[in-house]
N, C-alpha and C positions, 0 to 999 in steps of 0.2 A: 243640416237636416235635424229635425226635432228628435230627441232620444225616444220619446214616447211613440212616435210614428215608426221609427226603426224597429222597436220591440214589437209593435203591433204587426208590422209587415213580416217579421221573422216568425211570429206565432201563426199567422195565416199560412205562410209558406210551409212550415213544419206540419201543420195539421192537414194540409192537402196531400202530402207525400204518401201516407198509407193508402189513401183513397185512390191515388193515381196507380199505385202498384197493383191493387186489386182490380181496377177497371180494365187492365190489360187482359185479364182472363175473366170473361163474363160469368163463368161458372164458380169462381171462388176456390178453385183447386190448382195445384201446382204441376200437374203432369202436362207434357207437351202433346201436340197433335201432329207431330212430324211423321211423315211416312217412314216405315221401317222396311218395307218391301218394294219400294220404288213406285208406289201407286198414289192414289188420291184418298185422303182421310175424311170420313164423316163421323160424327159422334152421336150416339143415342144413349141416354142414361149416362152411366159412368164408363161405358165401353167405347173403344175406337174400332171402327170398321174401315178397313183399307181395301179399296178396289184396285186390282191390277188387271187392266183390260188389254187383251191381245186380239189380233184378228181371228184366232181360232179358240180362244177361251176367255172366260171371266172368272176371276178368283177373288174372294173376299176373305181377308185375314181379320181375326177378331183378337183384340188385346185389351188388357186392363192395366193401365199405368205401365205400358210397355211389356207386360207379361202375357204370354199366350193364354187364351181362354179356350177350353176344350170345345170342339165342334161335334163331339159324339152326340148323336140324336138330334142334331140341328136340321132345319129345313129352311128353304128359301126360294125366292124367285127373283129374277132380274129382267127388266124390260129395257131394251136399248132403243132410244128414240133418235132418229137421224132424219131431219126434215119431215116428210110425210110417212116415212118407213118406220115400222115398229117390229122388233124381234123380241120374243119372250123365251126365257130359258129357265129350267129348274136347277137350282143350286143344291148340291149334295155334299155331305161331309167328304173331305178329300185329304185328311191329314190332321195333325194335332189341333190346329186352330184355324182351319180354313174350310171354306165351302167353294165348290167350283162347278162350272158348266162348260161343256165343250160345244162347239158349233162354229158358225160364221157370223162375226159381229163387226159392225161398222166402227170405224176409228176416226179420230180427229177433232178439230175445233168445232164446237157447236153440237157435238153428240152428247146426249144426256142418258144416264143410266139410273133408273128408279128401281130400288131393290127392297125386298122385305126379308128379314132374317129372324127366325125364331130359334133361340137356343133352348136346350132342355131346361125347364124350370124357370124360364125368364119370359117376360112379355115380348111380343113381336116388335122388332125395330123397323121403322120405315126410314129409308135412306135415299138421298139424292146425290148423285155425282155428276159433275160436268167435266168431260174430257178436254184436255188441252192440246 
């Protein structure tokens, strides 16, 4: 193989590596979006919102790079869509970094939860979760 061709191939390969590492995270930051509370994670702005859905409650935990974000003064709503059925609930602060609603909620594959959360001093986040 031609030495010039090998050098060119090496330069092309080396220059593509930084691009590949950044393309794995479309936001260009290094925090993960793994669930911390056993739920489903959605991102809005720089915050992660994790929904833990149970038959009798919906809870959304708010974190920033894995650290809890205060839910004091927060407000929100969640609408559970299951086929043609729709159930809406008011989310209220329920601890350090969570909002919660009690009620009777559908579970399972195909169920979707649309939520809005407004933290004190932050714009309202519109979130969509698909249950598994």
